[in-house]
Each structure stands twice: as structure tokens, then as C-alpha cells.
C-alpha positions in Angstrom: -88.1 160.1 78.7 -89.1 156.4 77.8 -86.9 153.9 79.4 -85.9 150.6 78.5 -86.7 148.0 80.6 -84.2 145.6 81.5 -85.1 142.5 83.2 -82.4 141.0 85.2 -83.0 137.7 86.2 -81.3 134.3 86.5 -80.6 131.9 83.6 -81.4 128.8 83.2 -78.2 127.1 82.5 -79.8 123.8 82.3 -81.3 124.4 78.9 -78.0 125.5 77.8 -76.2 122.5 78.6 -78.8 120.3 76.7 -80.2 121.5 73.5 -82.2 119.5 72.5 -80.7 119.3 68.7 -77.2 116.3 68.4 -74.1 118.7 68.0 -72.1 118.7 64.7 -69.4 117.0 66.5 -71.3 114.9 68.0 -72.8 114.1 65.1 -69.9 113.7 63.0 -67.9 111.4 66.0 -70.8 108.9 65.4 -70.9 108.9 61.7 -67.0 108.1 61.7 -67.8 105.0 64.4 -70.1 103.5 62.5 -67.5 103.8 59.1 -64.7 102.3 60.9 -66.8 99.7 62.2 -68.7 98.8 58.7 -64.8 98.9 57.0 -63.5 96.8 59.6 -66.6 94.0 59.2 -65.8 94.0 55.4 -61.5 94.0 55.3 -62.0 90.9 57.4 -65.1 89.1 55.1 -62.3 89.6 52.3 -59.1 88.8 54.2 -61.6 86.0 54.8 -62.3 85.3 51.5 -58.9 86.0 50.2 -57.7 83.3 52.4 -60.1 80.4 52.0 -59.0 80.7 48.3 -55.3 80.3 48.9 -56.2 77.2 51.2 -58.4 76.2 48.4 -55.8 76.2 45.9 -53.2 75.1 48.3 -55.5 71.8 48.7 -56.0 71.4 44.9 -52.4 71.6 44.6 -51.7 68.7 46.5 -54.6 66.6 45.5 -53.0 66.9 41.6 -50.0 65.9 43.3 -51.3 62.6 44.5 -52.7 62.2 41.2 -49.1 62.1 39.5 -47.6 60.4 41.8 -49.8 57.5 41.3 -49.2 58.1 37.6 -46.0 58.4 38.6 -45.9 54.8 40.6 -47.8 53.6 37.5 -44.8 54.4 34.8 -42.5 52.9 37.2 -43.4 49.4 35.6 -43.5 50.6 32.1 -39.9 51.7 31.0 -39.6 54.1 28.5 -42.4 56.3 30.0 -41.6 59.3 31.7 -43.7 62.0 34.0 -43.3 65.9 33.6 -45.0 66.9 36.6 -44.4 70.7 36.1 -46.7 70.3 32.7 -48.8 67.5 33.8 -47.7 65.7 30.6 -47.1 61.6 30.0 -44.1 61.3 27.6 -44.1 57.8 25.6 -40.7 58.4 24.0 -39.4 55.8 22.2 -42.4 53.4 22.7 -44.8 55.8 20.8 -42.3 56.9 18.2 -43.2 56.5 14.5 -41.0 56.5 11.9 -40.6 59.4 9.4 -43.4 60.7 7.5 -45.4 57.7 9.3 -48.4 57.6 11.3 -48.5 53.7 12.0 -47.8 51.9 15.4 -46.7 48.7 15.6 -48.3 46.4 17.5 -46.2 45.9 20.4 -46.6 49.4 20.3 -50.1 49.5 20.7 -50.1 46.8 23.3 -47.6 48.8 25.3 -49.9 51.8 25.0 -52.9 50.1 25.7 -52.1 48.1 28.8 -50.5 51.5 30.2 -53.4 53.3 29.1 -55.8 51.2 31.3 -53.8 51.6 34.2 -54.2 55.4 33.6 -58.0 55.0 33.2 -58.3 53.1 36.8 -56.4 56.1 38.4 -59.1 58.5 36.5 -61.8 56.5 38.3 -60.8 56.6 41.3 -62.2 59.7 43.9 -59.6 62.4 43.1 -59.1 61.2 39.7 -63.1 61.7 38.9 -62.7 65.1 40.6 -59.6 66.5 39.0 -58.6 64.3 35.8 -61.2 66.0 33.0 -59.6 65.9 29.8 -56.5 63.8 28.3 -55.3 65.4 25.4 -53.4 63.2 22.9 -50.6 64.9 21.0 -48.9 64.5 18.3 -45.3 66.0 17.2 -43.4 65.9 13.9 -40.2 66.7 13.2 -38.5 69.7 11.1 -38.1 67.3 8.2 -40.3 68.8 5.7 -42.7 72.2 5.4 -45.0 72.9 8.0 -48.4 72.3 7.0 -47.1 68.4 6.5 -45.9 68.1 9.3 -49.1 69.7 11.1 -50.7 67.2 9.5 -48.8 64.3 10.3 -48.6 65.0 14.4 -52.3 65.4 14.0 -52.8 61.4 12.4 -50.4 60.6 14.7 -52.6 61.8 17.8 -55.3 59.9 15.6 -53.9 56.8 15.3 -52.8 56.3 19.4 -56.6 56.8 19.9 -57.3 54.6 16.8 -55.3 52.2 18.5 -57.1 52.5 22.0 -60.3 52.4 20.6 -60.3 49.2 18.5 -57.0 47.0 19.3 -56.2 44.9 16.6 -57.5 41.3 17.0 -53.5 39.8 17.9 -53.3 42.4 20.9 -52.9 40.4 24.4 -54.5 43.6 26.4 -57.7 44.5 25.6 -59.8 47.6 26.8 -62.8 46.9 28.5 -66.3 48.6 27.2 -66.4 50.6 30.3 -62.4 51.6 29.4 -63.5 52.3 26.0 -66.4 54.8 26.9 -64.0 56.4 30.0 -61.6 56.9 26.7 -64.4 58.4 24.6 -65.1 61.0 27.2 -61.7 61.7 28.4 -59.2 61.8 25.9 -59.0 64.9 22.7 -56.6 64.6 20.2 -54.3 67.5 19.6 -51.5 67.9 16.7 -48.4 70.0 16.6 -45.7 70.6 14.0 -42.3 71.2 14.5 -42.3 75.0 15.6 -44.1 73.7 18.8 -42.5 72.4 21.9 
């Protein structure tokens, strides 16, 4: 009978404890650590970008607020002109009020507007003004008398009249804008008209 040969010998313990391949558990642990590290860096970068954007927005709001403060200080010398900080609007009130159905300004109104606009342009020429004042929209308005299209056209004509008064002042006007100011008006000012249904 043939018997099986059984060899009983010492097993090499070091071979079992030091396998050649990394175990799956060790591999997954290393991958998880790498993932956490990458995600931490990404979250830090995103958070840093958000706080940087918030800082820039706050800085922008402060600088625009300083410009509006300068315009308010200039408007204090001109009774009848008010500033709406929420909408960034200069309201000339009765100083630029037109007669019903008309788009004509008196010489006194033209002089008043020209003098005040000269101060606005000087604010727009300083460092903050050059940075943030990109457009000045002259808005004409009309009341509810008449139909919508008539008033829309009239409001546009009123805004155009204000710009024409600034660019081509009448000869009797005391305050005349300089050539640099006239060029600045051409670059900054836009005309807009609104009928009675637009506030």
C-alpha cells in the first residue's frame, strides 16, 4: 500500500505576515485619506473665493456710497435737487419740470442744470468716479394726460432737451461747460424716456 507522505515542518511565519500585495483594507484606507485631503483643499479654496467675492462686493458698495455722499454734498448747494441713494438717482424736481405738453426748458432752468452737472462731472473725473461712474441716464417723464404713445414720445423729447441744453448752451447763459466737460457728457450721458405707467 502506498502511503501518503506527510511532511511536518516549521512554517515560515514571516512570509504570512508580510504579503507581497497591499491588502484591500489598506488600499481603501489610503484612498479615503487622499479623498478627504483633496476635498478639504477644495472646500478651503471655494470658501476663500466666496469670502473674497463678498469682500469685493462690500468694498464696491462702500465706494459707491462715498460717490453718492459727494453728490449729496454738491446737491446741498442747489435747492430743489435731491438724491435717492437706494436707486442711485438725482431728482431735479421742479428745477427740471416742463410745462404740460412741452419739452422746453427756461434759461434759468438751463443755467441751473448746467452749473450742477458741471459739479457732477468733476465728481465723475476723480479716482472713484472714473472707477464706478460708467453711465448717467437722463430720464424724461410724462403725466397721465394724453395717450401712452404721445407721452412716451414727449418724455423722450424732454430727456433729449436736457442733453441738448447741456451740449449747446444758449448764448445768454452765464455758466458754459468746458470742452472737456462736453466730451465727458458725450461719453457718459444717455437719453431715456418713460410714459406715465413707468414710475
